[in-house]
C-alpha positions in Angstrom: 61.4 -17.5 -9.5 61.6 -13.9 -10.5 60.8 -11.3 -7.9 57.2 -10.2 -7.9 56.8 -6.4 -7.6 53.8 -4.5 -6.6 52.4 -2.4 -9.5 49.6 0.1 -9.6 49.1 1.9 -13.0 51.4 3.1 -15.7 52.0 6.9 -15.6 50.7 9.2 -18.3 54.0 11.0 -18.6 55.2 9.9 -22.0 53.4 12.4 -24.3 56.3 13.8 -26.4 56.3 17.5 -26.6 57.2 17.4 -30.3 54.2 15.3 -31.2 51.2 17.3 -32.6 49.1 14.4 -33.9 45.5 14.0 -34.7 44.0 11.2 -36.8 43.3 12.4 -40.3 41.4 10.8 -43.2 43.0 8.2 -45.3 41.8 6.2 -48.2 43.5 3.1 -46.9 43.4 1.2 -43.6 46.9 1.7 -42.2 48.5 -1.0 -40.1 51.9 -0.4 -38.4 53.8 -3.6 -37.7 56.5 -3.5 -35.0 59.1 -6.2 -34.7 60.2 -6.1 -31.1 63.9 -5.3 -30.2 66.6 -5.2 -32.9 70.2 -4.2 -33.4 72.0 -3.9 -30.1 68.9 -5.2 -28.3 68.6 -8.9 -29.0 65.6 -9.4 -26.8 65.5 -12.7 -24.9 68.0 -15.4 -25.8 66.1 -18.5 -24.6 67.9 -21.7 -25.8 70.4 -19.7 -27.8 67.7 -18.2 -30.0 67.3 -14.4 -30.7 63.9 -12.9 -30.1 64.7 -10.0 -32.4 65.2 -12.2 -35.4 62.1 -14.3 -34.9 59.9 -11.3 -34.3 61.2 -9.6 -37.4 60.6 -12.7 -39.6 57.0 -13.0 -38.3 56.4 -9.3 -38.9 57.8 -9.4 -42.5 55.5 -12.4 -43.2 52.5 -10.5 -41.8 53.3 -7.5 -43.9 53.9 -9.5 -47.1 50.4 -11.1 -46.8 48.6 -7.8 -45.9 50.3 -6.0 -48.8 48.6 -8.4 -51.2 45.2 -6.9 -50.2 43.5 -3.8 -51.6 42.7 -1.0 -49.2 45.5 -1.8 -46.7 48.7 0.1 -46.2 51.5 -1.5 -44.2 54.2 0.5 -42.4 57.1 -1.2 -40.5 58.9 0.3 -37.5 61.9 -1.8 -38.8 62.5 -4.1 -41.7 66.1 -5.1 -40.8 68.2 -5.7 -37.7 68.0 -2.2 -36.5 67.6 -0.7 -33.0 64.6 1.6 -32.7 63.8 3.6 -29.6 60.5 2.6 -27.9 59.1 6.2 -28.1 60.0 6.3 -31.8 58.0 3.2 -32.6 54.8 4.8 -31.3 55.7 8.1 -33.0 56.0 6.2 -36.4 52.4 5.0 -35.9 51.2 8.4 -34.9 52.8 10.2 -37.8 51.2 7.7 -40.2 47.7 8.3 -38.7 47.6 4.5 -38.3 44.4 2.5 -37.7 46.3 -0.3 -35.9 49.6 -0.8 -34.1 50.7 -4.4 -33.8 54.0 -5.2 -31.9 55.4 -8.8 -32.1 57.6 -10.4 -29.5 58.6 -13.8 -28.0 58.4 -14.6 -24.3 60.8 -16.1 -21.8 60.5 -17.5 -18.3 62.7 -19.1 -15.6 60.8 -22.4 -15.8 61.4 -24.1 -19.2 58.1 -26.0 -19.2 56.1 -22.8 -19.5 54.6 -22.3 -22.9 51.8 -20.7 -24.9 50.9 -17.4 -26.6 49.3 -14.3 -25.1 48.3 -10.8 -26.4 48.6 -7.7 -24.3 46.7 -4.4 -24.4 47.5 -1.3 -22.4 45.2 -1.3 -19.5 44.7 -1.2 -15.8 43.7 -4.8 -15.0 47.0 -6.5 -14.4 48.7 -9.1 -12.3 52.1 -9.3 -10.7 53.2 -12.0 -13.2 52.2 -9.8 -16.1 54.3 -7.0 -14.6 57.4 -9.1 -15.0 56.7 -9.4 -18.7 56.2 -5.6 -19.1 59.3 -4.9 -17.0 61.5 -7.0 -19.3 60.1 -5.2 -22.4 60.3 -1.7 -20.8 63.9 -2.1 -19.7 64.9 -1.6 -23.3 64.9 2.1 -22.7 68.2 1.8 -20.8 69.8 1.0 -24.2 68.5 4.3 -25.6 70.4 7.6 -25.6 68.8 10.3 -23.6 66.3 7.9 -22.1 66.1 10.1 -18.9 64.9 13.0 -21.0 62.7 11.0 -23.4 60.9 9.2 -20.5 61.1 11.9 -17.8 62.8 9.7 -15.3 60.7 6.7 -15.8 62.3 3.6 -14.2 60.9 0.2 -15.3 62.4 -1.4 -12.1 60.6 1.0 -9.8 56.9 0.4 -9.2 56.5 4.0 -8.0 57.3 5.1 -11.6 54.1 3.3 -12.7 51.7 5.2 -10.5 49.1 7.3 -12.4 46.2 6.9 -14.7 46.3 6.1 -18.5 43.9 8.8 -19.5 44.1 8.5 -23.3 44.2 4.7 -23.6 40.6 4.2 -22.5 39.5 5.5 -25.9 40.9 2.5 -27.7 40.9 -0.2 -25.0 37.7 -2.0 -26.2 39.0 -2.0 -29.8 42.4 -3.3 -28.7 40.8 -6.1 -26.7 38.7 -7.0 -29.7 41.7 -7.4 -31.9 43.6 -9.2 -29.2 40.7 -11.6 -28.8 40.8 -12.4 -32.6 44.5 -13.0 -32.4 44.2 -15.4 -29.4 41.3 -17.2 -31.0 43.3 -17.9 -34.1 46.3 -19.1 -32.1 44.1 -21.4 -30.1 41.6 -22.7 -32.8 43.8 -22.7 -35.9 47.3 -23.4 -34.5 46.4 -25.3 -31.4 48.7 -23.2 -29.3 48.2 -22.9 -25.6 46.0 -19.9 -24.9 47.5 -17.7 -22.2 44.8 -15.1 -22.8 44.3 -11.5 -23.4 46.0 -9.4 -20.7 46.4 -5.8 -19.7 49.7 -4.3 -18.7 51.8 -1.2 -18.9 54.0 -1.5 -22.0 55.7 1.8 -23.0 55.6 0.9 -26.7 51.8 0.7 -26.5 51.5 3.8 -24.4 53.0 6.0 -27.1 50.2 5.3 -29.7 46.9 7.0 -30.4 45.1 4.1 -32.0 44.1 0.5 -31.1 47.3 -1.3 -30.2 48.4 -4.8 -29.1 51.6 -6.5 -28.1 51.8 -10.2 -29.0 53.9 -12.6 -27.1 54.0 -15.5 -29.7 55.5 -18.1 -27.3 58.4 -18.9 -25.0 61.9 -19.3 -26.5 62.9 -20.8 -23.1 60.6 -23.8 -23.9 62.7 -26.0 -26.2 59.8 -27.4 -28.2 58.1 -24.0 -28.6 61.4 -22.3 -29.4 62.1 -24.8 -32.2 58.6 -24.1 -33.6 59.0 -20.3 -33.5 62.4 -20.4 -35.0 61.2 -22.6 -37.9 59.9 -21.2 -41.2 56.7 -23.0 -40.7 56.1 -21.7 -37.2 56.9 -18.1 -38.2 54.5 -18.3 -41.2 51.8 -20.0 -39.1 51.9 -17.2 -36.5 52.0 -14.6 -39.2 48.9 -15.9 -41.0 47.0 -16.1 -37.7 47.8 -12.5 -36.9 47.1 -11.3 -40.4 43.7 -13.0 -40.4 42.9 -11.4 -37.1 43.7 -8.0 -38.5 41.5 -8.6 -41.5 38.6 -9.8 -39.2 39.1 -6.7 -37.1 39.0 -4.4 -40.1 35.9 -6.1 -41.4 34.2 -5.8 -38.0 34.5 -2.0 -38.1 32.0 -1.9 -41.0 29.8 -4.8 -39.7 29.1 -3.3 -36.2 25.6 -2.1 -37.2 23.0 -3.6 -35.0 20.6 -4.9 -37.6 18.0 -5.9 -34.9 17.3 -2.2 -34.3 16.0 -1.9 -37.9 13.3 -4.5 -37.2 11.9 -2.7 -34.1 8.4 -1.2 -34.4 7.7 2.5 -34.5 5.2 4.6 -32.5 3.6 7.7 -34.0 6.3 7.7 -36.7 9.2 7.5 -34.2 11.3 4.4 -33.7 11.1 4.3 -29.9 13.2 1.2 -29.7 16.3 3.0 -31.0 15.9 6.1 -28.8 17.8 6.1 -25.4 16.6 9.3 -23.7 19.3 9.4 -21.0 22.2 8.5 -23.5 24.2 10.8 -25.7 25.8 8.8 -28.5 28.7 10.4 -30.4 31.2 9.2 -33.1 34.8 9.6 -32.0 36.9 10.3 -35.1 40.2 11.5 -33.6 42.3 11.9 -30.5 45.7 13.6 -30.0 47.8 16.1 -28.3 47.0 18.9 -30.7 44.2 21.4 -30.1 42.2 22.1 -33.3 39.4 24.4 -34.0 36.2 22.4 -34.5 35.7 23.8 -38.0 34.8 21.7 -41.1 38.2 22.5 -42.8 40.0 20.7 -40.0 37.8 17.6 -40.3 37.5 16.9 -44.0 34.3 18.9 -44.3 32.4 17.4 -41.4 30.1 19.8 -39.4 28.9 19.4 -35.8 32.3 18.6 -34.4 32.9 18.8 -30.7 36.1 18.5 -28.6 36.6 17.0 -25.2 39.9 17.8 -23.3 41.4 14.9 -21.5 44.7 15.0 -19.7 47.3 16.5 -22.0 45.2 15.7 -25.1 41.9 16.1 -26.8 39.2 13.9 -28.2 37.2 14.9 -31.3 33.6 13.8 -31.9 31.2 14.0 -34.9 27.5 14.4 -34.1 25.5 13.7 -30.9 22.1 12.0 -30.6 20.1 9.7 -28.3 18.9 7.8 -31.3 21.1 4.7 -31.9 20.0 4.3 -35.6 21.0 7.9 -36.2 24.4 7.6 -34.7 25.1 4.5 -36.8 24.3 6.6 -39.9 26.7 9.3 -38.7 29.4 6.7 -38.2 28.9 5.6 -41.9 29.3 9.3 -42.9 32.5 9.5 -41.0 33.8 6.3 -42.5 33.0 7.6 -46.0 34.9 10.8 -45.2 38.0 8.7 -44.6 37.9 8.3 -40.8 38.4 4.5 -41.0 39.0 4.1 -37.2 35.8 5.9 -36.2 33.8 4.3 -33.4 30.7 5.1 -31.4 30.9 6.2 -27.7 28.2 6.8 -25.2 27.7 9.4 -22.4 25.2 9.5 -19.6 24.9 12.6 -17.4 28.1 13.9 -18.9 30.1 10.8 -18.0 31.4 8.3 -20.5 30.0 4.8 -20.1 30.5 1.4 -21.8 28.5 0.8 -24.9 27.1 -2.4 -23.6 25.7 -0.5 -20.6 24.3 2.2 -22.9 22.5 -0.2 -25.1 20.7 -2.1 -22.4 17.0 -1.9 -23.3 15.3 1.0 -21.5 11.9 0.8 -20.0 9.0 2.0 -22.2 
């Protein structure tokens, strides 16, 4: 049994000084596909299989299917057996102003009977078992040149390196969980794979990105039956189609999030009281990044009423502010039409950010 190590939170120390990114408008929904490992890093070698090859084949199949669809642009961190630094994988997604980052891997364990698929997001709810998975993936940095400089002394084997708060990741946690849930549902319902759930853990490759991101462990190569499936053409295509369909469902959900029930509520003296939440300030988040921009229309594709919120070493950018939920939905549609395809609504109460489900609880009349 692998040693279980106490883990707190992954440190927010990986913002690259060379990165000056903020999401900009795009006419297409950009998906970055990341095949784990590659080149001198084979990944896990359960039952003589190579994780790097299986992950790449699945990713290429996902991309081939997505590229058949209008309105989607696919970018790969690698399309061949090539070693890519972890920090560069995230940088590729950031430079592309991507809407999604999807990293594909295969799992391994000391007990050969363990099987099933899981999808990880970068978050603070973790377990000691999950830490072992993240530790294995993060140890890839030791194969990189200048890893001490690039990761500022981060040591995947030292729990003390993981103390801190992931300040920027909360912006995209809910969306990442949503995509991860779609992936897991497809694995379970379509492919009848064992569902190991949606989990949160500290993966460096996810920490580098400024967009909803997931890391998928498609199954265990150390399990002979599952290893045979994942190394087969059928298994790789099955997994690819399940992931592709989850991505499409997620993309569709961005435009289907309008709460139609609000439209049916009665008005009072010409004001739709049911859609007004007096203590809540709704905003549309359109961007986040390490670059500080003037909140002028020319920096945001002509949008007015832009506000900025510093957080850690970065900044969030919002369009509009209102206590009327119907109005903020309309503003989100404006942002989407302006090309901010990853826009989403956030809520504040007394100056503090709160969950949307809490904000939308019916207020007393």
